[in-house]
C-alpha positions in Angstrom: -13.6 2.4 16.2 -17.1 2.5 14.6 -17.3 2.1 10.9 -18.8 5.4 9.5 -18.9 4.6 5.8 -18.1 1.9 3.3 -17.6 2.0 -0.5 -16.7 -0.7 -3.0 -13.9 0.6 -5.1 -13.6 -2.5 -7.3 -15.8 -5.6 -7.7 -14.9 -8.0 -10.5 -14.2 -11.7 -10.9 -15.1 -12.4 -7.3 -12.5 -9.9 -6.0 -13.4 -6.7 -4.2 -11.4 -3.7 -3.1 -13.2 -1.8 -0.3 -12.7 1.5 1.4 -13.8 2.0 5.0 -14.2 5.2 7.0 -13.6 4.6 10.7 -14.0 6.9 13.7 -10.6 6.9 15.3 -9.9 10.5 16.6 -6.6 9.7 18.4 -5.2 8.1 15.3 -6.5 10.8 12.9 -4.8 13.5 15.1 -1.3 12.0 14.8 -1.1 9.8 11.7 1.3 10.9 8.9 1.8 9.7 5.3 3.3 6.2 5.1 2.0 5.0 8.5 -0.4 2.2 9.1 -2.8 0.7 11.7 -3.3 -2.8 12.9 -6.9 -4.0 13.3 -8.9 -7.0 14.3 -12.4 -6.9 12.8 -14.1 -9.3 15.1 -13.1 -11.7 17.9 -12.7 -14.4 15.2 -10.4 -12.3 13.0 -6.6 -12.0 13.0 -4.5 -8.9 13.3 -3.9 -7.2 9.9 -1.9 -4.1 9.0 -3.5 -1.5 6.7 -2.1 1.8 5.5 -4.1 4.9 6.5 -5.1 6.3 3.1 -6.7 9.5 4.4 -7.4 11.2 7.7 -9.4 14.2 9.0 -8.4 15.6 12.4 -11.6 17.6 12.8 -14.0 14.7 12.2 -11.7 12.1 13.7 -12.1 9.9 10.7 -9.5 7.7 9.0 -9.9 5.8 5.7 -8.5 2.4 5.0 -8.5 0.5 1.7 -8.0 -3.3 1.4 -8.6 -6.2 -1.0 -10.5 -9.2 0.1 -8.0 -12.0 -0.2 -7.9 -14.1 3.0 -10.2 -14.9 5.9 -9.8 -11.8 7.9 -10.1 -9.3 5.0 -13.3 -11.1 4.0 -14.7 -10.8 7.5 -13.8 -7.1 7.4 -15.4 -6.7 4.0 -18.7 -8.1 5.4 -18.9 -5.5 8.0 -21.2 -2.4 7.5 -21.5 1.2 8.7 -22.5 1.1 12.4 -20.4 -2.0 13.1 -17.6 -1.6 15.6 -14.1 -3.1 15.1 -12.9 -5.5 17.8 -9.5 -3.7 18.1 -7.6 -1.0 16.4 -4.1 0.3 17.1 -2.0 3.1 15.5 -0.5 5.0 14.0 2.4 2.5 13.6 5.6 2.5 11.5 7.8 5.3 10.5 6.3 8.1 8.4 7.4 8.8 4.9 10.4 11.2 4.7 8.7 14.2 3.0 10.9 17.0 1.5 11.1 19.0 -1.6 13.2 16.5 -3.5 12.4 18.0 -6.9 11.1 15.6 -9.6 9.5 12.6 -8.0 8.0 9.5 -9.7 5.4 7.6 -7.7 4.5 4.1 -8.9 1.5 2.3 -7.6 0.3 -1.2 -8.6 -2.9 -2.9 -7.6 -4.0 -2.1 -4.0 -0.6 -0.3 -3.7 -2.3 2.6 -5.4 -4.1 3.4 -2.2 -0.8 3.4 -0.3 0.8 6.0 -2.6 -2.1 8.4 -2.4 -1.3 9.9 1.0 2.4 10.1 0.0 1.4 11.9 -3.2 -0.6 14.4 -1.3 2.3 15.1 1.1 4.9 15.3 -1.7 2.8 17.7 -3.7 2.3 19.9 -0.6 6.0 20.0 -0.1 6.5 21.4 -3.6 7.6 18.4 -5.5 6.9 17.9 -9.3 4.9 14.7 -9.3 4.9 12.1 -12.0 2.5 9.2 -11.1 2.3 5.8 -12.8 -0.6 3.6 -11.9 -1.0 0.0 -12.8 -3.9 -2.5 -12.6 -5.1 -5.8 -14.0 -7.9 -4.0 -15.9 -10.0 -0.9 -15.6 -12.2 -2.5 -13.0 -9.4 -2.7 -10.5 -8.0 0.8 -11.1 -8.7 2.7 -7.9 -8.3 6.3 -6.8 -7.3 7.3 -10.3 -9.2 10.6 -10.5 -8.0 11.7 -7.0 -4.3 11.0 -7.9 -4.6 12.5 -11.4 -5.8 15.7 -9.9 -2.6 16.3 -7.9 0.0 15.0 -10.4 1.8 17.1 -13.0 2.2 14.0 -15.2 0.0 11.0 -15.0 0.2 7.6 -16.7 -2.1 4.6 -16.4 -1.3 1.1 -17.5 -3.4 -2.0 -17.5 -2.6 -5.6 -18.4 -5.3 -5.7 -21.1 -5.3 -2.1 -22.2 -8.8 -1.5 -21.0 -7.7 1.8 -19.4 -4.7 3.9 -20.4 -1.9 2.0 -22.1 -1.4 -1.7 -22.2 1.7 -2.8 -20.4 3.6 -2.8 -17.1 4.3 0.1 -14.8 7.9 -0.8 -14.7 8.1 -0.5 -18.5 6.8 3.1 -18.3 9.2 3.8 -15.4 12.1 2.6 -17.5 11.0 4.8 -20.5 10.7 7.9 -18.3 14.1 7.5 -16.7 15.6 6.9 -20.1 14.3 10.3 -21.3 14.9 12.6 -18.2 16.4 13.0 -14.8 14.4 12.4 -11.7 15.4 12.8 -8.0 13.3 10.1 -6.3 11.2 7.1 -7.1 8.7 5.8 -4.6 7.0 2.4 -5.4 4.3 0.3 -3.8 2.7 -2.8 -5.1 3.3 -6.5 -5.6 6.8 -7.7 -4.7 7.8 -8.6 -8.3 6.8 -5.0 -9.4 8.8 -3.3 -6.6 11.8 -5.6 -7.2 11.8 -4.8 -10.9 11.5 -1.1 -10.1 14.6 -1.4 -7.9 16.5 -3.1 -10.6 15.6 -0.4 -13.2 16.3 2.6 -11.0 19.7 1.1 -9.9 20.8 1.3 -13.5 19.9 5.0 -13.5 21.3 5.7 -10.0 18.0 7.1 -8.8 17.2 7.1 -5.1 14.3 4.6 -4.7 12.1 3.8 -1.8 9.5 1.0 -1.5 6.8 0.3 1.1 6.7 -3.3 2.1 3.6 -5.3 2.9 5.5 -7.8 5.1 3.8 -10.4 7.2 3.0 -9.0 10.7 1.5 -10.4 13.9 2.3 -8.1 16.8 3.3 -5.0 14.7 5.2 -3.4 17.5 8.6 -5.1 17.1 8.0 -7.9 19.6 7.3 -10.9 17.5 9.9 -10.6 14.7 7.5 -11.9 12.1 8.0 -9.0 9.7 11.8 -9.1 9.7 13.5 -8.3 6.4 17.2 -8.1 5.5 18.2 -4.6 4.5 21.8 -3.8 3.6 22.9 -7.1 5.2 21.2 -6.4 8.5 17.9 -7.4 10.1 15.2 -4.8 10.2 11.5 -5.1 11.2 9.0 -3.6 8.8 6.6 -2.7 11.7 9.0 -0.4 13.6 11.9 0.3 11.2 9.7 0.5 8.1 7.5 -0.1 6.3 9.6 1.9 3.9 13.2 1.0 3.0 15.7 1.8 0.3 14.7 -0.5 -2.6 18.2 -1.6 -3.6 19.2 -2.6 0.0 16.5 -5.2 0.3 17.1 -9.0 0.1 14.2 -9.6 -2.4 14.7 -13.4 -2.6 14.2 -13.7 1.2 11.2 -11.3 1.2 9.4 -13.3 -1.5 9.9 -16.6 0.3 8.7 -15.2 3.6 5.6 -13.6 2.2 4.5 -16.8 0.5 4.9 -19.1 3.6 1.2 -19.2 4.5 -0.6 -18.9 1.2 -1.7 -22.6 1.2 -2.9 -22.5 4.8 -4.8 -19.3 4.2 -6.7 -20.8 1.3 -7.4 -23.9 3.3 -8.8 -21.9 6.2 -11.0 -19.8 3.9 -12.4 -23.1 2.4 -13.2 -24.6 5.8 -14.9 -21.3 6.9 -16.9 -21.3 3.7 -15.5 -17.9 2.8 -15.0 -17.4 -0.9 
């Protein structure tokens, strides 16, 4: 559980996106695309889920990407190579269903770009024709673009201010592509409003669509029920049934409300701890 390497993928406006390489041979041996780990950085930190972005069975290394947003991610962001994590568990969750679907569109927004990278690699290896749409606030927050571009047949980049690629939204590009041609699968990860809009758009084109949810988690093994989400009218748990679900079966209103429950408390705690 020792941190082997650290790199800053984005650093602008007081926000940082960080990649950590961690020695976790048991996890590296078994993890598959779409799965995640839960870690506690120090004894004062909370449990947080992070998708495994990359893994190497031979070296026993896994790579995690996160944005410093709350107290625990800031504690993790302050750690350096040589430091040891307080706790690490995984791989958790159900792996992505990988098959040769045909023409696949992957949509990644913000830090969600890191989560589509392992899926893109697996989908390409399975023989799919990949179209990738990446979105970010601006060029400073566009991560893993060169790595993803190298494995995609078609690649599109959109930023809010047009500082990289086109100016606009990922969902606008998704709508334009679906209007012009037939695709067999859409896989989207990013902010809830983006995934919700992707679900709406793809429903109109009758395209199978999967999203990976960053739901609130505490235990992450199905015992606490914190990450419950309503899917097709039934209760599911993101940690053991997900994190991926059919986009058009999700109760998006409920999910948005649950994910915003503790935002004010998190900001208050960061202020008390003098973490900015």
